[in-house]
N, C-alpha and C positions, 0 to 999 in steps of 0.2 A: 601258179601261186602268186598272190598279190602281196608284195611286201612294200613297206614304206620307202619312198624315194626321198632320201635325206641328202642335204648338201655335202660336198666333199670337204668342207673346212671344219675346224673345231676339234673336239677331242676324239680319241679313238678308244673303243671298247670292244674287245673280242673281234677285232678285224673290221669293225664298222665305224664310220666317221659321222659325227654329229656336230652341228653348229647352232641350229636355230632353237629347237626345243631343249636339247641337252646342253649343259652349261659349260663345263670346263674340262681341261685336259686331264684332270685328276679324278674324273667321275668314276672310273673303274675301281678306285680304291673304296668307293662306297659299298661295294659288294664283296661277299665272301668269295674266296678263291675257288671253292668247290674242287679242291684237289683230292688226293687219295684219302681213304677213310681215316677218320680221326678217333677211332674207338678203342685204341690200346692194342696191346700185344697178346691178348687172349690168355689171361692167367689160368684159365681152365684147361689149357692145352697140356697134354702129357709131357713129361720130361723127354721121353723118346722123340716125340713130335718136334719139340723145340730143338733138340740136338740134330734131328734130320734136316730141319730148315736151315740151321746154322751151317751144317756141313754143305748143304746145297748152295748157300749164299757165298761160300768161300771156295767152292770146288772149281775144278777146271770145266771147260765147256762140255766135254763128253759126259762126265758124270752128271752135271747139272741137267743136260738134255735128257739123259736116261731117267733121272728122277722126275722130271716134268712129265715125261710120257707115262710114267707109272702113276703119277697123281691124276692125270687126265683119265687114265683107264679106271682109276678108283671112283671117279665121279659117276660111273655107270654101275657101281656096285649095288647089289640088292640090299645091302646094309646101310641104313640111314646114318649110323654112327661113322661108318667108313666114308660115306659121301661127305659128311660134315668135316671130317678130318682132312680129306683131300681139298675140299673147297676152302677151308681155312688156310691150308698151306699155300695154295695157289694165290689166295688173297694176299698173304704176307709176302710171297715172292714178287708179286706184281706191285705191291706197295713200296717195297724197299729197294728193289733193283729195277730201274726203268728198262734196262736192256732185256729183262725177262718178259716184259709185256708182249713183245712180238714173238718171242720163242714160245710162250704159252699159247698164244693164238694159233701159231703155225702147227703146234702139236695137237690141235683139234679141240681145245677146251671150250670154245665159245658156245657151241650148240648144247653140250651137256650142262654147262653153267646156266644157260637160259632155261633149260628144263627145270632147274631147281627153283626158279622164280615162282613156279606154280605149286610148290610143295606146301602141304598143310602144316609141316613142321616149320614154325616161324623162325627158329634159329637157322635152320638150313636155308630158308629163303633169304634171310639177312646176309648170310655168308655169300650166297650166290649173287645177290644184288651188288654187294660191295666188291666182289671179285670182278664183276662186269664193269663197275665204275673204274676200278684201278686199271683194267685193260683198256678202257676207253680213253685214258690219258695219252695213249699212243695214237697219233693221228692216223697211222696206217691201219689201225684196227677198227676205226669208226664205221666205215662202209661195211666191213664184214659183220660187225655186231648188228647193224641195221638190217642188212640183207638176210641175216639168220633169224630175224623175227623177234628181236629183243624189245621193241617199243611197247607193244601191248602188254607183255608180261611185266615190264617195268612200271607201266601205268597201274597194273593190278597191284603190284607191291606198294606203289605210292598210296593206293587207297586202303590196303588191308594189312600192311606189314607192321613190324615193330617200329617204334620211333626212329631208331637208327636206320632201319631198312627204308623207311619213308624219306628220311633226309638224304640217304645215299642214292635212292632212286631219283630224287629230284636232281641231284648232281650229275648222275649218269645221263638223264634226259637233257640236261644243259649241255653236256659234252657232245651228245649226238646232234643237238640243235645247232651246233656250230657248222654243220653241213646245211647250207641254206634250204635245200629242198626238203629237209627233214622237219622244218618248223611247222608247216601246215600238217604234215603227216602225224606229228606228235599231237598237235591240237585236235585233229580229227579222231585220234585214238582215245580221247577223253582225259588228257592230262591236265587241262586247265582247271576244272573244278576241284580236284584234290590238291592241286598246288595252291589254290586260293584258300582252301581249308587249312592247309599247313601254314600259310601266311597268317591266318587268323588265330589258329589254335595251337600251333607248334611252340616248342621252346625257342630260346633265342637263336640257337643254331638253325633250327628248322625254319624260322622266319627268314633268316638270312639266305638260306639255300633256296627257299621258295621264291623270294624276291629276285634273286639272281637268275633263276630259271625263267621266271615270268618276264623279266626284262629282255632276255634273249628271244623268247617265243613271241612276245608281243610286238616285234618288228613286222610281223605278218598281220595284215589288216584284219583278216577273219579271226585271228586269235585275240585281237583287241575286243572284238564284239563278244567272243566267248567269255573273256575275262569279265567284262561288264555284266553279262547275263549270269555269270556264276557268283556275282555279288562282291567283286573285288573292291569296289569303291569304299564300302564300309570299313574293312580292316585298314585300307590305305589311309583313309582320313583319320581313323583312330590312332594309328601309329605316327602319323605326321603331327598330330596334336599333342603327343606325349614326348616332350623333349628329353625325358629320362629313359626312353625306350632304346636309344642308339639306333633307331630305325628311321629317323626323319629323312635323312638324305636318300637312303635306299628306296623308301616309299615314294618320295618325291620324284626320283628318276623314273620309276615305273609309271607314275601318273603322267609324267611329261611325255611318255610315248603314247599313252592311251588317249590324251585329250585331242589328238588329231582327228578323232571320230566323234560325230555329234552325240552318239549314245553315251559316250564317256563324259562329255561336257554336261549333259543333262543330269547324269548320275552324280557328278561332283556337287552340283547345286542341290540336288535332292537330299544328299547325305550331309549337308551342312558344311561343305568344303570351303566355301568362300570366306567365312570368318577365320578358319584355320589358316588359310593361305595369307590373308591379310596380317594375321598375327605373326606368321613366319617372316613376312617382309619387315615387320616392325622390330622383332626381337631375335630373329634367327642369326645363324652364322652368315658370313659373306656368301658362301656357296648356297646355303639354304635360301637366303633372300633373293639371290639371283634366279634360282630355279622357280621359286614361288612367283616371282614377277613374270617369268616366262609363261608359266601356266595361266596366270590371270590374264595375260595378254592374249593367249589363245582363246580363253573363254570370251573375252570382250570384243575381239576383232569383228565378229559377224553377228553380234547380239546386243541390241539396245537394252533389252531387259537385263541381261547379265551386267552390262555397264552400270545400270541403275543400282543393281544389288551391290556391286562392288563399291560404288561411290558411297552408298548409304552405310556401308560397313566401316567407313572412315579410312579408306585406302589411300586417299590423296596425300595426307601429311607424311606417312612413312615412305610413300613412293617419291615424294619430293626429297626427303632425306637421302633415299637411295640414289636418286639422280645426281646428288652432290658428292656422295662419299663411297658409292659402290665401285665395283670393277667396271672397266670400260664397257663391257657387254651389259652389265646390270644397269648402268646409267642409260644406255640407249633404250633398253627395254622399258625402264621406268619412265623415261621421257615420252616414248611412244604411247604407253598406257595412260599417262597423265593427260596427254592430248586427246585421246579417245574419251576419257571420263569427263573431260570438260566440254565436249561437244554438246550442243543443244539436244535434248531428248524429248521428242514430241510424243504426246500421248498416243497418237495413231500408230506411230512406228513401234512404240513399246507394246501396244495391244497386238500388233501384227506378229510380234515375236512369240506370243503365247499360242497362236493358232497352230 
């Protein structure tokens, strides 16, 4: 697997360090946490079910273990309603009591839960997806979930599930992608196109969850190419251009990973990204200005044509302002980019870039 080799300085996000393309120590705050499910406490659950769960949550270890084993057994019931009830209870137990996540996995829940991900009953599928997500929050469960064959069914749920199932599948895949060797496996299982679709067409939570998963997966070079081929640049540029979307930072951080490959740089230009990036340098927040300058610098370092386009867009005045008032890293990037833009641009060199 080929993943991006990034410098050891700079901010840390999900165990990875960045300094050059990614901007500051607080970048992880740009992304949703993708923690346990956020879809409520199941008002449709029966009174007896809720009492059972409350009893389990407060009971001693022996009783709680017995109940967990019974719920796992019920996952294999021929009754869909009984399966739903069991999956719902397991989902709640794993959501509210972190110590239960390992207990539930050790009781054999993972494989039957994965089988629910292929159910034609969308509610049952959703409960299964979210139970897997909650179990994946325990690091000791991640290898077991992966080795039990969860990735492809999670990708299927990401494509075909309810909005909540799609969002929680994205979060579960993010958690599994924290094991480095899983990044390419998830990409090769077809996760990138539906994540791009969720980024473009999901609700706000869906967009956040998709951007977070894509940020993690796109540290692998081949996933960057997949993301570009799946059309990621259009929604990224659209979200970056909409300052009311609350997605400018998130989209920019994903783009900062992608522009290390030539295909992404070409797609930025083709989708009209240069005017958007220049506008961010001019009117964005300090963080947004810094990351936009870093992306523009990546575009311009090896391309006379892109330098010409950036200069013609009026980038030099806001870059000069950034070089005087930005953060220390923003100043350095702005100064380097200004020097590139002011270099003589010969017609022959520019023409060569188009070939």
